[in-house]
TIRO-828604 format. One record per residue: residue in three letters; x, y, z of N, C-alpha, C in turn. Coordinates in nm, 2 decimals, padded with zeros to 4 digits. Layout:
N
[ALA,[X,Y,Z],[X,Y,Z],[X,Y,Z]]
...
//
This chain:
197
[MET,[-00.73,00.02,-01.00],[-00.66,-00.10,-00.89],[-00.75,-00.15,-00.82]]
[LYS,[-00.89,-00.16,-00.84],[-00.97,-00.24,-00.77],[-00.96,-00.37,-00.75]]
[GLY,[-00.99,-00.45,-00.64],[-00.96,-00.57,-00.60],[-00.85,-00.60,-00.55]]
[GLN,[-00.75,-00.53,-00.51],[-00.70,-00.60,-00.41],[-00.71,-00.59,-00.27]]
[LYS,[-00.68,-00.70,-00.21],[-00.72,-00.74,-00.09],[-00.59,-00.76,00.00]]
[VAL,[-00.58,-00.72,00.11],[-00.48,-00.75,00.21],[-00.56,-00.84,00.34]]
[SER,[-00.52,-00.95,00.38],[-00.60,-01.05,00.44],[-00.48,-01.07,00.57]]
[LEU,[-00.54,-01.03,00.70],[-00.53,-01.08,00.82],[-00.56,-01.19,00.90]]
[HIS,[-00.52,-01.32,00.83],[-00.59,-01.39,00.95],[-00.56,-01.44,01.07]]
[ALA,[-00.67,-01.53,01.16],[-00.62,-01.56,01.26],[-00.53,-01.64,01.29]]
[SER,[-00.47,-01.73,01.17],[-00.37,-01.80,01.20],[-00.22,-01.73,01.24]]
[GLY,[-00.24,-01.61,01.19],[-00.11,-01.51,01.18],[-00.05,-01.52,01.03]]
[LYS,[-00.11,-01.58,00.94],[-00.09,-01.60,00.82],[-00.11,-01.48,00.75]]
[GLN,[-00.05,-01.40,00.68],[-00.11,-01.25,00.63],[-00.11,-01.25,00.45]]
[HIS,[-00.17,-01.21,00.36],[-00.17,-01.20,00.24],[-00.21,-01.09,00.15]]
[ILE,[-00.15,-01.05,00.03],[-00.23,-00.94,-00.03],[-00.27,-01.04,-00.13]]
[THR,[-00.35,-01.00,-00.23],[-00.42,-01.09,-00.34],[-00.47,-01.00,-00.43]]
[VAL,[-00.46,-01.04,-00.56],[-00.56,-00.96,-00.65],[-00.63,-01.05,-00.77]]
[PRO,[-00.68,-01.01,-00.81],[-00.82,-01.08,-00.91],[-00.68,-01.20,-01.02]]
[ALA,[-00.69,-01.28,-01.03],[-00.60,-01.36,-01.17],[-00.74,-01.31,-01.22]]
[LYS,[-00.68,-01.29,-01.37],[-00.75,-01.30,-01.52],[-00.84,-01.42,-01.55]]
[PRO,[-00.97,-01.37,-01.54],[-01.06,-01.49,-01.55],[-01.09,-01.53,-01.71]]
[VAL,[-01.10,-01.67,-01.74],[-01.10,-01.73,-01.86],[-01.26,-01.67,-01.87]]
[SER,[-01.35,-01.72,-01.77],[-01.47,-01.69,-01.80],[-01.54,-01.62,-01.66]]
[ILE,[-01.64,-01.57,-01.67],[-01.66,-01.51,-01.53],[-01.71,-01.62,-01.40]]
[ASP,[-01.70,-01.76,-01.44],[-01.76,-01.85,-01.31],[-01.62,-01.89,-01.29]]
[GLU,[-01.49,-01.84,-01.36],[-01.38,-01.89,-01.30],[-01.27,-01.80,-01.26]]
[MET,[-01.33,-01.68,-01.16],[-01.28,-01.59,-01.09],[-01.19,-01.65,-01.01]]
[SER,[-01.06,-01.61,-00.95],[-01.00,-01.67,-00.86],[-00.90,-01.56,-00.83]]
[ASP,[-00.83,-01.59,-00.70],[-00.71,-01.49,-00.66],[-00.59,-01.53,-00.69]]
[ARG,[-00.49,-01.44,-00.70],[-00.34,-01.50,-00.68],[-00.28,-01.43,-00.58]]
[PHE,[-00.19,-01.44,-00.52],[-00.08,-01.36,-00.42],[00.01,-01.32,-00.47]]
[LEU,[00.04,-01.17,-00.43],[00.12,-01.09,-00.43],[00.23,-01.11,-00.38]]
[ASN,[00.19,-01.11,-00.20],[00.32,-01.13,-00.13],[00.23,-01.24,00.01]]
[GLN,[00.33,-01.33,00.07],[00.26,-01.35,00.18],[00.39,-01.37,00.31]]
[TRP,[00.30,-01.36,00.40],[00.40,-01.34,00.54],[00.32,-01.37,00.64]]
[TYR,[00.38,-01.38,00.77],[00.32,-01.43,00.86],[00.34,-01.29,00.96]]
[GLU,[00.22,-01.26,01.06],[00.24,-01.16,01.15],[00.34,-01.13,01.24]]
[PRO,[00.41,-01.02,01.26],[00.53,-00.99,01.35],[00.51,-01.05,01.48]]
[GLU,[00.63,-01.11,01.54],[00.62,-01.14,01.66],[00.60,-01.04,01.75]]
[PHE,[00.59,-01.03,01.86],[00.56,-00.92,01.93],[00.73,-00.89,02.00]]
[SER,[00.77,-00.74,02.01],[00.87,-00.72,02.09],[00.86,-00.59,02.16]]
[GLU,[00.94,-00.55,02.24],[00.92,-00.41,02.28],[00.88,-00.29,02.20]]
[GLN,[00.95,-00.31,02.08],[00.92,-00.21,01.96],[00.84,-00.25,01.86]]
[ALA,[00.66,-00.17,01.88],[00.59,-00.20,01.76],[00.64,-00.23,01.61]]
[VAL,[00.61,-00.35,01.54],[00.66,-00.35,01.41],[00.49,-00.38,01.34]]
[ALA,[00.52,-00.28,01.22],[00.38,-00.30,01.17],[00.38,-00.39,01.04]]
[THR,[00.30,-00.46,01.03],[00.25,-00.58,00.97],[00.25,-00.57,00.82]]
[PHE,[00.14,-00.40,00.78],[00.14,-00.39,00.63],[00.16,-00.24,00.67]]
[GLN,[00.18,-00.15,00.59],[00.21,-00.01,00.53],[00.20,00.04,00.41]]
[ILE,[00.10,00.12,00.37],[00.03,00.16,00.26],[00.13,00.30,00.24]]
[LEU,[00.23,00.29,00.14],[00.28,00.43,00.13],[00.23,00.53,00.02]]
[PHE,[00.24,00.65,00.06],[00.21,00.74,-00.05],[00.30,00.88,-00.05]]
[PRO,[00.39,00.82,-00.16],[00.50,00.91,-00.18],[00.40,01.04,-00.25]]
[SER,[00.49,01.16,-00.26],[00.42,01.26,-00.30],[00.41,01.27,-00.45]]
[TRP,[00.48,01.16,-00.52],[00.49,01.17,-00.69],[00.42,01.03,-00.71]]
[GLY,[00.34,00.97,-00.61],[00.28,00.85,-00.64],[00.12,00.89,-00.64]]
[ASN,[00.05,00.80,-00.66],[-00.10,00.84,-00.69],[-00.18,00.87,-00.55]]
[LYS,[-00.23,00.93,-00.57],[-00.32,01.00,-00.46],[-00.44,01.08,-00.51]]
[LEU,[-00.53,01.09,-00.43],[-00.68,01.16,-00.44],[-00.67,01.27,-00.36]]
[ASN,[-00.71,01.39,-00.42],[-00.70,01.52,-00.35],[-00.83,01.55,-00.30]]
[HIS,[-00.85,01.66,-00.21],[-00.96,01.71,-00.18],[-01.10,01.73,-00.29]]
[GLU,[-01.06,01.84,-00.40],[-01.14,01.85,-00.49],[-01.16,01.70,-00.54]]
[GLN,[-01.08,01.64,-00.61],[-01.14,01.53,-00.65],[-01.24,01.43,-00.58]]
[ARG,[-01.19,01.42,-00.45],[-01.29,01.36,-00.38],[-01.43,01.42,-00.36]]
[GLU,[-01.42,01.55,-00.35],[-01.56,01.60,-00.36],[-01.67,01.62,-00.48]]
[LEU,[-01.57,01.59,-00.61],[-01.67,01.56,-00.73],[-01.73,01.43,-00.70]]
[GLN,[-01.66,01.34,-00.65],[-01.74,01.18,-00.66],[-01.77,01.20,-00.53]]
[ARG,[-01.84,01.26,-00.45],[-01.89,01.26,-00.28],[-01.99,01.16,-00.28]]
[ALA,[-02.06,01.12,-00.39],[-02.17,01.00,-00.35],[-02.08,00.86,-00.37]]
[ALA,[-01.98,00.85,-00.42],[-01.90,00.77,-00.41],[-01.84,00.72,-00.27]]
[TRP,[-01.83,00.77,-00.17],[-01.78,00.76,-00.09],[-01.87,00.78,00.08]]
[LYS,[-01.85,00.69,00.16],[-01.93,00.66,00.29],[-01.90,00.76,00.39]]
[LYS,[-02.01,00.77,00.50],[-01.98,00.88,00.58],[-01.85,00.87,00.66]]
[ASN,[-01.83,00.73,00.68],[-01.74,00.70,00.79],[-01.58,00.72,00.68]]
[ASP,[-01.58,00.73,00.54],[-01.46,00.68,00.46],[-01.38,00.82,00.54]]
[ILE,[-01.24,00.81,00.56],[-01.16,00.92,00.59],[-01.05,00.95,00.48]]
[LEU,[-01.03,01.07,00.47],[-00.93,01.14,00.38],[-00.84,01.22,00.44]]
[ILE,[-00.74,01.13,00.44],[-00.59,01.18,00.48],[-00.50,01.26,00.39]]
[GLU,[-00.51,01.36,00.40],[-00.46,01.48,00.34],[-00.29,01.44,00.33]]
[ALA,[-00.27,01.46,00.19],[-00.12,01.47,00.13],[-00.06,01.59,00.09]]
[ASP,[00.08,01.58,00.09],[00.13,01.74,00.05],[00.22,01.68,-00.06]]
[ASP,[00.33,01.80,-00.13],[00.39,01.76,-00.23],[00.56,01.75,-00.17]]
[GLU,[00.56,01.75,-00.04],[00.69,01.74,00.03],[00.72,01.61,00.13]]
[SER,[00.62,01.53,00.15],[00.63,01.44,00.25],[00.58,01.30,00.22]]
[LEU,[00.63,01.18,00.25],[00.58,01.06,00.22],[00.49,01.04,00.34]]
[ILE,[00.33,00.99,00.30],[00.24,00.96,00.36],[00.23,00.80,00.41]]
[VAL,[00.23,00.78,00.50],[00.24,00.61,00.55],[00.15,00.57,00.64]]
[VAL,[00.05,00.49,00.61],[-00.07,00.44,00.70],[-00.01,00.27,00.74]]
[SER,[-00.01,00.27,00.87],[00.05,00.14,00.90],[-00.08,00.07,00.95]]
[PHE,[-00.06,-00.07,00.98],[-00.17,-00.13,01.08],[-00.06,-00.25,01.14]]
[ILE,[-00.10,-00.20,01.26],[00.01,-00.28,01.38],[-00.11,-00.37,01.45]]
[ILE,[-00.07,-00.49,01.49],[-00.12,-00.59,01.54],[-00.08,-00.61,01.70]]
[MET,[-00.14,-00.58,01.79],[-00.09,-00.57,01.94],[-00.18,-00.65,02.02]]
[ALA,[-00.12,-00.70,02.15],[-00.22,-00.76,02.23],[-00.30,-00.65,02.30]]
[GLU,[-00.44,-00.72,02.32],[-00.52,-00.61,02.35],[-00.49,-00.52,02.49]]
[ASP,[-00.41,-00.59,02.57],[-00.37,-00.50,02.71],[-00.24,-00.42,02.70]]
[ARG,[-00.20,-00.42,02.58],[-00.07,-00.32,02.53],[-00.16,-00.16,02.46]]
[VAL,[-00.06,-00.06,02.46],[-00.10,00.06,02.47],[00.02,00.10,02.35]]
[LEU,[-00.04,00.15,02.24],[00.09,00.18,02.15],[00.09,00.34,02.17]]
[ARG,[00.22,00.39,02.18],[00.23,00.58,02.19],[00.26,00.62,02.07]]
[LYS,[00.17,00.72,02.08],[00.25,00.78,01.92],[00.36,00.83,01.92]]
[ALA,[00.42,00.84,01.78],[00.54,00.91,01.76],[00.55,01.05,01.81]]
[GLU,[00.65,01.14,01.84],[00.66,01.26,01.84],[00.78,01.32,01.77]]
[GLY,[00.77,01.44,01.78],[00.89,01.49,01.69],[00.85,01.56,01.57]]
[PRO,[00.94,01.56,01.51],[00.90,01.64,01.38],[00.80,01.59,01.25]]
[TRP,[00.79,01.42,01.27],[00.74,01.35,01.18],[00.64,01.29,01.29]]
[PRO,[00.52,01.35,01.34],[00.43,01.26,01.46],[00.33,01.18,01.38]]
[SER,[00.29,01.09,01.45],[00.18,01.00,01.41],[00.05,01.04,01.42]]
[GLU,[-00.05,01.01,01.40],[-00.19,01.01,01.41],[-00.29,00.91,01.42]]
[LEU,[-00.34,00.85,01.52],[-00.41,00.74,01.56],[-00.52,00.78,01.46]]
[VAL,[-00.57,00.65,01.36],[-00.70,00.63,01.28],[-00.77,00.56,01.35]]
[GLY,[-00.73,00.46,01.42],[-00.87,00.39,01.50],[-00.79,00.28,01.54]]
[ILE,[-00.84,00.17,01.65],[-00.82,00.06,01.70],[-00.95,-00.01,01.65]]
[LEU,[-00.92,-00.15,01.61],[-01.01,-00.20,01.57],[-00.97,-00.38,01.63]]
[PRO,[-01.09,-00.44,01.70],[-01.07,-00.56,01.73],[-01.03,-00.67,01.62]]
[LEU,[-00.94,-00.72,01.64],[-00.89,-00.84,01.55],[-00.94,-00.96,01.56]]
[ARG,[-00.91,-01.03,01.68],[-00.95,-01.17,01.75],[-00.92,-01.16,01.89]]
[GLU,[-00.98,-01.30,01.94],[-00.94,-01.28,02.09],[-00.80,-01.25,02.13]]
[GLY,[-00.79,-01.16,02.21],[-00.63,-01.11,02.28],[-00.57,-01.03,02.18]]
[LYS,[-00.62,-00.96,02.07],[-00.58,-00.88,01.98],[-00.63,-00.74,01.91]]
[LYS,[-00.54,-00.67,01.90],[-00.63,-00.54,01.86],[-00.54,-00.46,01.71]]
[LEU,[-00.59,-00.46,01.63],[-00.55,-00.39,01.48],[-00.52,-00.24,01.54]]
[TRP,[-00.39,-00.18,01.50],[-00.45,-00.02,01.55],[-00.35,00.02,01.40]]
[VAL,[-00.43,00.13,01.38],[-00.42,00.21,01.23],[-00.37,00.33,01.27]]
[LEU,[-00.26,00.39,01.20],[-00.19,00.53,01.27],[-00.12,00.55,01.09]]
[THR,[-00.14,00.70,01.08],[-00.06,00.77,00.96],[00.06,00.84,01.04]]
[SER,[00.14,00.87,00.94],[00.28,00.93,00.98],[00.32,00.99,00.85]]
[ARG,[00.39,01.13,00.83],[00.46,01.16,00.77],[00.59,01.13,00.81]]
[GLY,[00.68,01.16,00.66],[00.80,01.14,00.68],[00.89,01.17,00.54]]
[LEU,[01.02,01.15,00.54],[01.11,01.17,00.42],[01.10,01.05,00.33]]
[GLU,[01.06,01.12,00.20],[01.09,01.02,00.10],[01.22,00.90,00.07]]
[GLY,[01.35,00.96,00.14],[01.47,00.90,00.10],[01.48,00.87,-00.03]]
[ASN,[01.53,00.76,-00.05],[01.54,00.70,-00.21],[01.44,00.60,-00.26]]
[LEU,[01.34,00.65,-00.19],[01.22,00.54,-00.22],[01.19,00.56,-00.39]]
[LYS,[01.23,00.65,-00.45],[01.17,00.68,-00.59],[01.28,00.60,-00.66]]
[GLU,[01.41,00.62,-00.62],[01.51,00.54,-00.70],[01.50,00.40,-00.69]]
[ASN,[01.48,00.37,-00.57],[01.46,00.21,-00.58],[01.33,00.13,-00.65]]
[ILE,[01.22,00.21,-00.63],[01.09,00.17,-00.73],[01.14,00.17,-00.89]]
[THR,[01.22,00.28,-00.91],[01.25,00.32,-01.05],[01.34,00.20,-01.09]]
[ALA,[01.43,00.16,-01.00],[01.52,00.04,-01.04],[01.42,-00.07,-01.05]]
[SER,[01.33,-00.08,-00.97],[01.24,-00.19,-01.02],[01.20,-00.21,-01.15]]
[PHE,[01.16,-00.13,-01.18],[01.10,-00.13,-01.33],[01.19,-00.20,-01.43]]
[LYS,[01.35,-00.19,-01.42],[01.40,-00.31,-01.52],[01.36,-00.46,-01.50]]
[HIS,[01.29,-00.49,-01.40],[01.29,-00.62,-01.40],[01.11,-00.67,-01.41]]
[ILE,[01.06,-00.56,-01.48],[00.93,-00.57,-01.52],[00.92,-00.61,-01.67]]
[ASP,[00.87,-00.68,-01.70],[00.84,-00.73,-01.85],[00.72,-00.66,-01.92]]
[PRO,[00.67,-00.56,-01.98],[00.57,-00.51,-01.99],[00.44,-00.56,-02.08]]
[ARG,[00.51,-00.66,-02.15],[00.43,-00.74,-02.22],[00.33,-00.86,-02.16]]
[GLU,[00.41,-00.88,-02.04],[00.33,-00.97,-01.99],[00.23,-00.91,-01.88]]
[LEU,[00.24,-00.82,-01.85],[00.13,-00.76,-01.78],[00.04,-00.63,-01.83]]
[VAL,[00.06,-00.57,-01.96],[-00.05,-00.48,-01.98],[-00.07,-00.55,-02.15]]
[PRO,[-00.21,-00.49,-02.18],[-00.27,-00.52,-02.31],[-00.19,-00.38,-02.40]]
[GLU,[-00.14,-00.45,-02.54],[-00.08,-00.36,-02.56],[-00.17,-00.19,-02.64]]
[ASN,[-00.30,-00.22,-02.61],[-00.37,-00.08,-02.63],[-00.34,00.01,-02.51]]
[LEU,[-00.32,-00.06,-02.39],[-00.23,00.03,-02.28],[-00.11,00.11,-02.29]]
[PHE,[-00.05,00.07,-02.39],[00.09,00.11,-02.42],[00.08,00.27,-02.44]]
[GLY,[00.17,00.34,-02.38],[00.19,00.47,-02.45],[00.08,00.56,-02.29]]
[LYS,[00.00,00.49,-02.24],[-00.11,00.57,-02.17],[-00.06,00.56,-02.02]]
[THR,[-00.08,00.66,-01.92],[-00.07,00.67,-01.81],[-00.14,00.58,-01.69]]
[ILE,[-00.10,00.46,-01.64],[-00.18,00.36,-01.56],[-00.13,00.35,-01.42]]
[SER,[-00.19,00.29,-01.34],[-00.15,00.27,-01.21],[-00.05,00.11,-01.19]]
[LEU,[00.05,00.11,-01.13],[00.15,00.02,-01.11],[00.15,-00.02,-00.95]]
[SER,[00.10,-00.10,-00.91],[00.11,-00.15,-00.77],[00.25,-00.22,-00.71]]
[LEU,[00.30,-00.21,-00.67],[00.47,-00.26,-00.61],[00.45,-00.30,-00.46]]
[THR,[00.51,-00.40,-00.41],[00.50,-00.45,-00.27],[00.64,-00.48,-00.23]]
[GLY,[00.69,-00.46,-00.13],[00.80,-00.52,-00.10],[00.81,-00.55,00.06]]
[VAL,[00.94,-00.59,00.12],[00.93,-00.63,00.24],[01.01,-00.50,00.35]]
[ALA,[00.96,-00.45,00.46],[01.06,-00.34,00.52],[01.18,-00.38,00.55]]
[GLY,[01.28,-00.30,00.53],[01.41,-00.33,00.56],[01.45,-00.49,00.58]]
[ASP,[01.49,-00.52,00.69],[01.51,-00.69,00.71],[01.42,-00.73,00.73]]
[ASN,[01.31,-00.74,00.78],[01.16,-00.79,00.86],[01.12,-00.85,00.74]]
[PRO,[01.11,-00.96,00.70],[01.02,-01.06,00.61],[00.86,-01.04,00.66]]
[ASN,[00.86,-00.98,00.75],[00.70,-01.00,00.86],[00.64,-00.86,00.85]]
[SER,[00.72,-00.77,00.79],[00.66,-00.64,00.76],[00.66,-00.59,00.67]]
[VAL,[00.54,-00.58,00.54],[00.53,-00.57,00.40],[00.45,-00.42,00.38]]
[TRP,[00.54,-00.35,00.28],[00.44,-00.21,00.25],[00.42,-00.27,00.08]]
[MET,[00.27,-00.12,00.08],[00.29,-00.16,-00.07],[00.23,00.01,-00.12]]
[VAL,[00.29,00.06,-00.26],[00.28,00.15,-00.29],[00.21,00.12,-00.44]]
[VAL,[00.13,00.25,-00.51],[00.10,00.27,-00.62],[00.13,00.39,-00.67]]
[VAL,[00.17,00.36,-00.82],[00.24,00.46,-00.85],[00.19,00.52,-01.03]]
[PRO,[00.20,00.59,-01.06],[00.16,00.61,-01.23],[00.30,00.59,-01.28]]
[VAL,[00.25,00.51,-01.39],[00.36,00.49,-01.51],[00.30,00.47,-01.61]]
[VAL,[00.41,00.45,-01.77],[00.36,00.46,-01.87],[00.49,00.34,-01.92]]
[TYR,[00.35,00.23,-01.97],[00.47,00.14,-02.06],[00.43,00.16,-02.20]]
[SER,[00.54,00.09,-02.24],[00.58,00.07,-02.39],[00.63,-00.07,-02.39]]
[PRO,[00.64,-00.11,-02.54],[00.67,-00.26,-02.54],[00.82,-00.28,-02.49]]
[ASP,[00.91,-00.19,-02.43],[01.03,-00.24,-02.39],[01.06,-00.20,-02.24]]
[VAL,[00.99,-00.08,-02.24],[01.02,-00.02,-02.12],[00.88,00.05,-02.05]]
[VAL,[00.92,00.02,-01.88],[00.85,00.11,-01.78],[00.88,00.22,-01.74]]
[HIS,[00.80,00.35,-01.75],[00.87,00.45,-01.67],[00.77,00.54,-01.60]]
[SER,[00.84,00.66,-01.57],[00.73,00.73,-01.47],[00.67,00.85,-01.60]]
[PRO,[00.55,00.90,-01.58],[00.46,00.96,-01.68],[00.54,01.10,-01.68]]
[ASP,[00.59,01.16,-01.57],[00.70,01.25,-01.63],[00.80,01.26,-01.68]]
[GLY,[00.84,01.14,-01.70],[00.98,01.09,-01.79],[01.11,01.12,-01.71]]
[THR,[01.10,01.13,-01.59],[01.22,01.17,-01.51],[01.28,01.00,-01.49]]
[VAL,[01.21,00.92,-01.49],[01.25,00.80,-01.45],[01.19,00.68,-01.56]]
//
């Protein structure tokens, strides 16, 4: 899944891009997965972007990270996952004079960092845990709309690979999420590697 980029522009326009399939090495270009605008400020903070890590999705565990220790920078952060909850990493743009309170209760949020974004704005990065609800059912329903022959070379049919999906959060078109899940492609269908969907 290398090469995906999420861009938060000063103009308020935001997008996810992936490398387009190049005809030659000199013809590299990007293509858009999603395009949206920074959410307008309200009394309740709205994440402009969220990365979802369901218990059944792609994740890196501590042992895998330790085996490839040299690949990780000292300031990289490992957010531990578990087999019971959804991990969400939220990116929230706030006015620099505003303070975001951490969520309390059974699913508290944890602050990863606050980064200067542009004049008058800061980017808050938080993690939280929650219930997965019907996320798996919704994602697997979307498989019916994917034609594997357009996405995957035949030599990868029958092998477990990663599929990146994006969507909007609820009814807010300016709050986008992304999830990466393991799938198996065949010429006619996309399904999860455990055979459950």
